[in-house]
Backbone as numpy.savetxt, mean C-alpha at the origin, in Angstrom:
# Nx Ny Nz CAx CAy CAz Cx Cy Cz
-19.70 6.43 -2.76 -19.23 5.23 -2.12 -20.42 4.43 -1.61
-20.39 3.13 -1.81 -21.49 2.31 -1.32 -21.31 2.04 0.16
-22.40 1.66 0.82 -22.37 1.44 2.26 -21.77 0.10 2.66
-21.81 -0.89 1.78 -21.31 -2.21 2.16 -19.78 -2.23 2.05
-19.10 -2.56 3.15 -17.64 -2.59 3.12 -17.11 -3.81 2.38
-15.88 -3.71 1.88 -15.25 -4.84 1.22 -14.08 -5.31 2.08
-13.64 -6.56 1.89 -12.50 -7.06 2.65 -11.24 -6.25 2.33
-10.36 -6.10 3.29 -9.18 -5.26 3.12 -8.29 -5.73 1.98
-8.22 -7.03 1.73 -7.32 -7.55 0.70 -7.78 -7.23 -0.72
-8.97 -6.69 -0.87 -9.46 -6.28 -2.18 -9.20 -4.80 -2.46
-8.50 -4.13 -1.57 -8.26 -2.70 -1.69 -6.92 -2.39 -2.37
-6.96 -1.67 -3.48 -5.73 -1.23 -4.15 -4.94 -0.29 -3.24
-5.64 0.52 -2.46 -4.99 1.44 -1.55 -4.17 0.69 -0.51
-4.74 -0.35 0.07 -4.02 -1.13 1.08 -2.79 -1.80 0.47
-2.94 -2.43 -0.71 -1.81 -3.12 -1.34 -0.71 -2.14 -1.74
-1.08 -0.97 -2.22 -0.08 0.05 -2.54 0.67 0.51 -1.31
-0.06 0.72 -0.22 0.57 1.14 1.04 1.50 0.05 1.58
1.10 -1.21 1.45 1.96 -2.31 1.88 3.25 -2.32 1.04
3.12 -2.09 -0.26 4.30 -2.03 -1.12 5.25 -0.92 -0.72
4.72 0.26 -0.45 5.56 1.39 -0.01 6.24 1.04 1.30
5.51 0.44 2.23 6.07 0.06 3.53 7.22 -0.92 3.36
7.02 -1.95 2.55 8.06 -2.97 2.35 9.31 -2.37 1.72
9.13 -1.56 0.69 10.28 -0.95 0.02 11.03 -0.01 0.95
10.30 0.67 1.82 10.92 1.62 2.75 11.66 0.91 3.87
11.10 -0.16 4.40 11.66 -0.84 5.57 12.70 -1.89 5.20
12.60 -2.51 4.03 13.48 -3.62 3.64 14.97 -3.30 3.77
15.45 -2.16 3.27 16.89 -1.87 3.41 17.34 -1.77 4.87
16.47 -1.30 5.74 16.81 -1.20 7.16 16.94 -2.58 7.81
16.31 -3.57 7.22 16.38 -4.95 7.72 17.45 -5.76 7.00
18.20 -5.11 6.12 19.26 -5.79 5.39 18.76 -6.58 4.20
17.54 -6.31 3.77 16.95 -7.01 2.63 17.04 -6.12 1.41
17.43 -6.66 0.30 17.42 -5.90 -0.95 18.72 -5.20 -1.24
18.68 -3.91 -1.43 19.81 -3.12 -1.90 20.82 -2.90 -0.77
22.11 -3.17 -1.06 23.15 -2.92 -0.07 23.44 -1.42 -0.01
24.15 -1.01 1.03 24.45 0.41 1.17 25.36 0.91 0.05
26.24 0.04 -0.47 27.10 0.44 -1.60 26.27 0.66 -2.86
25.30 -0.22 -3.09 24.44 -0.10 -4.27 23.45 1.05 -4.14
23.10 1.40 -2.93 22.09 2.44 -2.71 22.51 3.77 -3.30
23.81 4.03 -3.33 24.30 5.29 -3.89 24.19 5.31 -5.41
24.11 4.14 -6.03 24.04 4.08 -7.49 22.67 3.69 -7.97
22.63 2.70 -8.83 21.39 2.29 -9.49 20.38 1.71 -8.51
20.84 1.04 -7.48 19.92 0.44 -6.51 19.05 1.46 -5.82
19.63 2.59 -5.46 18.86 3.65 -4.81 17.83 4.23 -5.74
18.19 4.38 -7.01 17.25 4.93 -7.99 16.08 3.98 -8.20
16.38 2.69 -8.31 15.31 1.70 -8.51 14.36 1.70 -7.32
14.91 1.76 -6.12 14.08 1.78 -4.92 13.21 3.03 -4.88
13.77 4.17 -5.24 12.99 5.41 -5.25 11.88 5.37 -6.30
12.19 4.82 -7.47 11.17 4.71 -8.52 10.05 3.77 -8.08
10.42 2.63 -7.48 9.41 1.68 -7.01 8.53 2.30 -5.93
9.13 3.06 -5.03 8.35 3.73 -3.98 7.37 4.72 -4.61
7.84 5.47 -5.60 6.96 6.41 -6.29 5.82 5.72 -7.00
6.10 4.59 -7.65 5.05 3.84 -8.36 4.01 3.35 -7.38
4.45 2.78 -6.25 3.49 2.32 -5.25 2.69 3.48 -4.66
3.32 4.63 -4.47 2.60 5.79 -3.95 1.51 6.24 -4.94
1.83 6.23 -6.22 0.82 6.56 -7.23 -0.30 5.53 -7.25
0.04 4.26 -7.02 -0.96 3.20 -6.94 -1.92 3.45 -5.78
-1.39 3.93 -4.65 -2.23 4.26 -3.49 -3.19 5.39 -3.84
-2.68 6.44 -4.47 -3.53 7.57 -4.84 -4.60 7.13 -5.84
-4.21 6.37 -6.85 -5.14 5.85 -7.85 -6.22 4.98 -7.19
-5.80 4.11 -6.29 -6.76 3.24 -5.62 -7.76 4.01 -4.79
-7.29 5.04 -4.12 -8.18 5.84 -3.27 -9.17 6.63 -4.13
-8.71 7.17 -5.24 -9.60 7.95 -6.10 -10.66 7.08 -6.77
-10.35 5.85 -7.07 -11.29 4.94 -7.74 -12.17 4.18 -6.77
-11.93 4.31 -5.47 -12.66 3.52 -4.47 -14.16 3.79 -4.54
-14.91 2.73 -4.49 -16.37 2.82 -4.50 -16.98 2.23 -3.23
-16.16 1.52 -2.45 -16.64 0.89 -1.22 -15.70 1.22 -0.08
-16.24 1.16 1.11 -15.42 1.29 2.31 -14.67 0.00 2.55
-13.63 0.06 3.34 -12.86 -1.13 3.72 -13.23 -1.47 5.16
-13.41 -2.76 5.43 -13.66 -3.17 6.80 -14.70 -4.26 6.89
-14.95 -4.65 8.09 -15.91 -5.72 8.35 -17.32 -5.14 8.41
-18.28 -5.97 8.06 -19.68 -5.59 8.15 -20.07 -5.54 9.62
-20.70 -4.45 10.07 -21.09 -4.38 11.48 -22.13 -5.44 11.80
-22.13 -5.93 13.03 -23.14 -6.92 13.42 -24.54 -6.34 13.32
-25.52 -7.20 13.07 -26.92 -6.75 12.96 -27.42 -6.11 14.25
-26.90 -6.55 15.39 -27.33 -6.01 16.68 -26.96 -4.54 16.83
-25.88 -4.12 16.21 -25.42 -2.73 16.34 -26.27 -1.77 15.52
-27.05 -2.28 14.60 -27.86 -1.42 13.74 -28.99 -0.73 14.51
-29.32 -1.27 15.66 -30.32 -0.60 16.46 -31.57 -1.31 16.48
């Protein structure tokens, strides 16, 4: 891994985690699949999408070459 951090929005890991979060929380907010559909095809689609995003997170983390975050100020370097 290189020492220079990259902006968070360039991270596959962050985007995959955001996708998992949205798919997990959306039904609780009444967005997306209704409770009637959740028992059928809607629930399966949601589970598959969650799995795909989870694999995207793992893939992103394994391929990472840079840290995520802001560059520390020059004064902190000592």
